[in-house]
Phi, psi and omega in degrees: 000092184283129174245022181303133179091353182266147177247125182245148171231129180241114178282150178063050184242040184250355181288137182301321179236031188273165176296320181300316177300314182296321179296312181301318180290323179296318179294321177296316181298331178275001172112356182278150165274135194230130171262134178255168180211155175196172179222285179294331181238052185301328180298334176293318177298322177295320179296319179295319177302320179292325176297321181294318179299324178291342174277358180090013179251162177277148179199148169222154176255134183245125174274117191215129171270104187292350178280350186248114185298321181293321179293322177298314180297318179298317180295316183285334171297321179293320178301314179299316182293325186264327183245326185129174182293134181292128178246343176234115180244123176246113181269094185249344184305133183205160173210124170235079191274357184197161170241089185237124179290159189308317185290345180253338182290132178278161178298322181293321177295316178298310183300317182297314183295322178291324176298315181295315188277322190246308180304320182303320180295318178295318179301315182294316178300314180303321184288332184253353190300313184301318180292319177301316180296315181297321183274355177057038176196132177192152175229122174243123184231113180262129178270108183258194188211159174304329179295337178284344179246337184240355186072188179186141178296120182077018184234040182301311184286316181293313181298316180297318180295316181292330172293321178298326179295328178292313180294322178297319179295324179293322177294320174304316180300315183292311185283337185268348189303317183289349178254010182062037176251128176254154177227125181218160177236143174250124182260115184261139173272263175240129179239149182280087181237188176277359183297146180295153172072012178297313180299316180298318179295317179299316181296317185287329181283335174050234186285357172296335171278112190301327180261009177058030178205159173290164173290144169284135178310327180293330177292324175291316183299321179298324176295318180296317181300322178296315181296332180282343187270168178288346176293341180251024188293341179263359183261108181210146183075017185260158171243115180274123184276111175237044186265356175064025176097001183294341177265008181261155177274100183246129180242000000 
């Protein structure tokens, strides 16, 4: 699946064992030049950019507060200046910093998590949209979650934001079709990352995970690479299920 000549940006790609890192590397292996990003762990984004360069692709790391529309625009302007106009956008930035039920979650906590997970995606899309339309080619891929389709105890803000990413991808599909821009969402169940509580979630879900294990980040990344390629050019407005059976009735 050649992505030669394409410029990709992956938000939230600074985790040492994160989905964002795996996606950035998968796109680079398929030929894209890839910009990474981070904020609190920016050194991680820089490390991923160096890994991409070792694959023979161009890369830069962008320090970006995805909650800030101006900072997002500034960062993506830098990507355009140094690598070229972004044609593949992966909205992976996320935060699930707490499990707080509605009556205890503060407005500030709710707003912050929604800004990181959902507002950031809109800001990124807004920043690259004109170039995608002008170039008549674009891929927007939003990384959603099982919480976005099934909800979750103590996940009001995270679940609502992840559900919003699905609807946002569908709107991209509708509005982008005449410009050869596709919009899709990938729904992740549990992945083996550095995120807190992965082991606890895996243990508690037990046999609902059909393979009795979390997804490897590379398995998610391969799905994203497919959606970014011309092999998926007729696939738009879709939600790709990467939940490992968590949405199935398993007894």
